[in-house]
C-alpha angles and dihedrals in degrees: 000000000000119000091226091056092050090052091049089053092052091054088070089064120090125225110260091220105047105007097239120136116253118250122232093235090059095056120091128182107230099179142344126204112178105290095357120088126184116202132184109218128186126187113238090208106047098012094230110155127209142169116240124198115202129186114204118189104186098188097039119115115236116243112242112230114195142150091217119113119239089256091054092048090053092046095052099033096090099033121115117259126247111297128215092252090053090055092046091049091052091047091052091047094050093045090074099025113127096203098252098140097171090056090056091061098037105128098195 
């Protein structure tokens, strides 16, 4: 894994002290040992420094976390994805939507 990519990933983490995202130029790789990376990170806002340990498994499959049942997963697995016209239709719908969700599902 590339050092630049690791630093980019760390920028998505917020400082535990002030809640600001870390900046790439305040992240330094201290050591790397196979999958294990040690990074020194300092917050550009509050200047708190910390050591971050990251394990990167490049060939590992990500675990899928879902609230779908097995039947639902099978049902949707081979369906087409969202198309441009679907997104445009939802955009046009929401543009004038007044926020009355119960009315949307009213079956009267």
